[in-house]
N, C-alpha and C positions, 0 to 999 in steps of 0.2 A: 753617868758612864757606868756600864756594867763591868764589875770586876771579874776577871777570869784568871785564876791561879794556875790551872792546868788544862791542857787541851788533849782530847782523846779522839782518834780517828777510828771509826768503825769500818772495818774492811768489807763486811758483808753488805751487798747492795740491798737497798730497801725501796719500797713503793713510796714515791714522793707525795702520794695523797695522804700519807700518815700525818696526823696532827701531833701536837705536843704530848698528849696523853699516851698515844701509841708509841711514840719515840721514847718517852720516859720508861714505858714498860719494857722496851727492848734494852735500854741501858741497865735497868734493874736486873733483868734476866741474864745479861751478859756479864755484868760486873758485881752483882749482888746488892748494890745500892748506888744511888746517885748522890754525889757529894756536892755540898754547897760551893759555889764559885768554881765549878769545873764545867768545861764546855765539851760537848760531844758532837762530832761532825759525821754526817751521813751523806751518802751519794746514791743515785739511782744506778741501775745496771749499766747504762750507757755512759755514765760519768758526765752527763751534761747538766745535772742539777745537784746542788748540795743544800743541806739544811744543817744549821747549827742550833743545838739545844743547850741552854745554859740554865742551871739551877742556881738562883741567887740567894738562897737561904729562906726566902719568903714565898717564892713562886717560880714559875718557869718562863723563860723567854725562848722564842723560836724565830729564827731568821732564815730566809731562803735566798739562794742565788741561782740564776739560770743563765747559761751561756747561749748566745744566738748562733755562734759558730765555734767549732772545736770542742775539746773535752778537757775536763780537769784531769790531772795526772793522779790516778788513783791506784793503789796497790791491789793486787788480787788477794783473795782470802788467804791468810797465812796459816792459821790453825783454827779455823772455824769462826767463832764469834769474838775472839779476844781482840780488844781495841789496841791501837798503837798510841803511845804518848808522842805528842808533837811539841816542839819548842815554838815560841812566838814567831821566830824567823821562818820556820818551816810552814806554819799556818799562813803567814803573810805571803809566802811564795806560792803555796798551793792555791789560794783563792784568786791569784792573778794568772795562774797557769804555768808557772816556772817549775823546773825540775827540783822540787823540794827535797827529794831523797838524797840528792847529791850536794847539798849545801856545804857540808864540812869539807869535802874534797875540792869544791869549787872556790873555797875561800883561801886556798893556798896555791901559789904559783911556784912550780918547780922547774928546774932546768932539765931539758931533754938530753 
């Protein structure tokens, strides 16, 4: 099992033909360095494909997911290339297409 202590969502769309080396270069450019046991999530411009890059301390893992229908819920660029931190619950919701940005407010039921 690959240990992931922190997840980062890169808001800038990327070409999904990028391999692990090019994705890692993007992470280093955006964040200054790639940390061990951190995962970095990228999407294409249409948000139909995502790639997860994980630095495990010894090497790099790269996983991809493509949707046959629909799109991932992906934020627009917020301030250029700054990645967003995700919780494990937000990541789990994102990869199955749920509204991951609203998880905190969806976890509470209030009286109208």
